[in-house]
N, C-alpha and C positions, 0 to 999 in steps of 0.2 A: 632728337629723343622725344617720345610721347612723356607727357607730364604724368602718366601713371608709371612708366619707367623710371623718371626722375625721382618719384616719391619711393619707390622700391629701392632704388641705389641709395638715397638718403637713409633708409631704414637699416639696409644692410651695413652702410658704413656707422652708424650710430650703434647697432648691435655689436660690431667688430672693436669700436672704441670703448664701449662699455666692459666687453671681455677683457681687453687689453687692461684696463684699470682694474678688473677683479684678479686678473694674473699676477699684476704687480702687488696687490694686496696678499695674495695667497703666498707668494714668493717671500714677502716680509715675514709672514707668519711662519714659514718653514725656517729661515733664517732665525728667528727668535728662539724655535725650539732646538735648533742645533747649538744656539749660544747656552740655553739653559743644560743641555747635555754636558757641553764642555764644562760648564761651571760645576757641574756635579762629578767631573773626572773622565768622562768618556771622551774615547778618541773619535773626532767628528770625521777625520779623514776616513778610519776604518767604518764608520757607521756608513758613510755613503758608499762606501764599496760593499758592504752588506746589503744595502738596499738595491743597489744595481743587481747584485747576485740575484737577490731574491725575484727580481723581475723576469730573470731569465728563465728558460724551459732547462729542466735538469739536462737534457743532452746537450744543448748548446754550452752549458756551464762546464760540463765535463769535457768537451772538446777545446774549450778554450784553456782549461786547467792543463790538458794535454800538450796543446801548443806552447803555452807559457813554459812548462817543465822542459819541453823539447828545445826551445830557444835558450832557456837558461843553461841547460846542459852543455849545448854547443857554445855558449859563451864561456863556460867555465865556472858558472856562478854556484852550480850544485854539482857534488860528485858523482861520477857514473857508478854504476853497480859494480863495474870492476874494482873501480878505488874502493869502494866501500868494502868490498870482499877482502882485497888486499890489507887494509888497514886491520881487519880482525884476526890476521894470522901474525 
């Protein structure tokens, strides 16, 4: 390997190491915010789910919701529309 390539490699490795250190620091900051939210009475698990859903496209979120309902219906976790209609009468 040429000395210029060795120098480039060293720079890339150092840059990645620095970014990894920043990533750890950012993750610690995020964790601190979640701890503060929890201390204020917010449900952190739900907040994480909301953040995940906000990142999704509307169409993808709607498809996920539809599949979730389909699976839950199949497993008897939610009543079918037939069962709901029968309960009204």
